[in-house]
C-alpha positions, 0 to 999 in steps of 0.5 A: 083320198083313194082310187081303185085299181084292177088286180087279177088276184087278192091272195099271193101263192103263200096266202098273204092278202092285202086289200089296200096299198098305202096308208093314212096312219102317218107313222114316221118310220113306215117301211111300206113307203120304201121305193122297192115296193114300187108304189106308183101313187102317193102313199096317202092316196089309198089304192083299193083293189077293185072287185076284191071280194069277188076275186077272193071268193073265187081264189078261196074256192079254188084252193085245194086245202084250207090254210091260214090267210095272213093280212096287215103286214104291208098295209093296215086292214083297218085304216079309216077308209075301211069304215066306209068301204068295209072290204076287210069285213067282207073278206073276213066273212068269206074266210069264215065261210070257206073255213080258212084260218086267219092271222090279222095284223093292225094298229087300230081298235077298229078291229073290234067292229069285227069281233063277231066274225073273228070269233066265228073264224076261231070257232071254226078253225083258228084266228090270231090277232096281232097288234104292233106296239112301239111306245108306252109313252102316249104323247110320244105315240101321238108323234111317231104314230099320229093317226093310229089308235093309242098304245093304251087303246091297242092294249084294250084290244088285246084284252078284249080278244083274250077275253073272247078266247082269241089268241094274240101276238104283239109286234114290238117294233120298231125301236127308234135309236135315241127316241124310244129305245129305253128300258122304261119303254120296253118294260111298259110295253111288256107290262101291257103284254103280260096283263093282256096275256098275249100268246107271243111276241115278235121282235126283230131286234131293237132298232129301225130299218131305213131305205130309199123312200122311207128314210127321206120321210123319216128324216123329214119328220125327225126335223119336224119333231126332234131337231138335230136328230137327223144329223145324229142318225147320219153320224151314227148309221150313215146309209145303213139299212139296219140302225141298231140301238146301242142298248140292243143287248140290254133290251133283248135281255129284258125281253127274253127274261120277261117272256120266259117268266110269263110263258110268252112265245118269243123268236121270229121262227117260233112265232111265225111257225105258230101263225102259219099252222092251220088248226081244226082241233080248236073248233072241235074242242069248242063246239063239242066240249 
C-alpha cells in the first residue's frame, strides 16, 4: 500500500533527503516506528512525496554550492515500491546532473539496478554506498529483518561497489542483547567487511534503542519469535532508551582491533566527517588520469 502527500521540500537544510516515509522491510527493531517522528499513517502504508522530482530539481538549482546529498537514514530508498515508482533513480539522475555528491544507505540489493548512475555520480564528484548489517546468521536475518536482502546479498553489493571503484561504509547496528550480540556474529560480519574492502564502519555501540512506538512492535515480535525474551528485556532494561549488551566491551575490542589491522575507518565522528566531505578531485583524477 502507498499514498501520496504534498510536501514543499525534499531536501532538508543540511541536505538530507527522504522520498518515502514508512517501510515494508519488516525489521523488528526499526527506530523509525517511534512516535517521536509523528508519522500519522500506518508504517507499512508508504507515504510518497508528491512531485518529488520537480521539487528536488528546483531545490538543487537554488543551492549556491554543491554538497553531499544523504538519504536512507529514516526510510530505505530501495523498498519494493521503488521498483515501480523509480523515484530514487530519478533523484539520483538529478543529483548527477547538478553535480552534487551522494551518501546513500540501504539494506537492499535493488541498489545494483542504479549502478550506472552511482558510478556517474562518483566520476563527477563522490558517491558512498552504505549498507546496514546486523547478523551473519542468515536464518536469524530472516527473522529480525524478514523482507530485506539477506546479509550475504548485502555483502555481494559491497563487493560489486568496491569493484566499480565506489567506496562503501557499513553500519553495524543494532545488536540485540541475548540474540545477536555474540563474538561469532561480530567476527562473521567483520569478515564480510574485510573481504569487501569497506572504507569505513559506523557502530554506535553494541545494543539497541527502544522508545515509544518501536518498543511495542519489537516486543510483539519477541513474543512471536523468542518466547520469554520480552520479560528478559523488561527485567534487564526496564523502560531505558538504550539497551546495552553485557558483551559491549568485548565486542568493541574485537571491532577496534579488526579496523586497525585492516585500515578501516571507525568512529562515528570520523566516518560522518568523511561522508559529509564534498570532493571534486575524485572526478578529476578519474577523468584525466
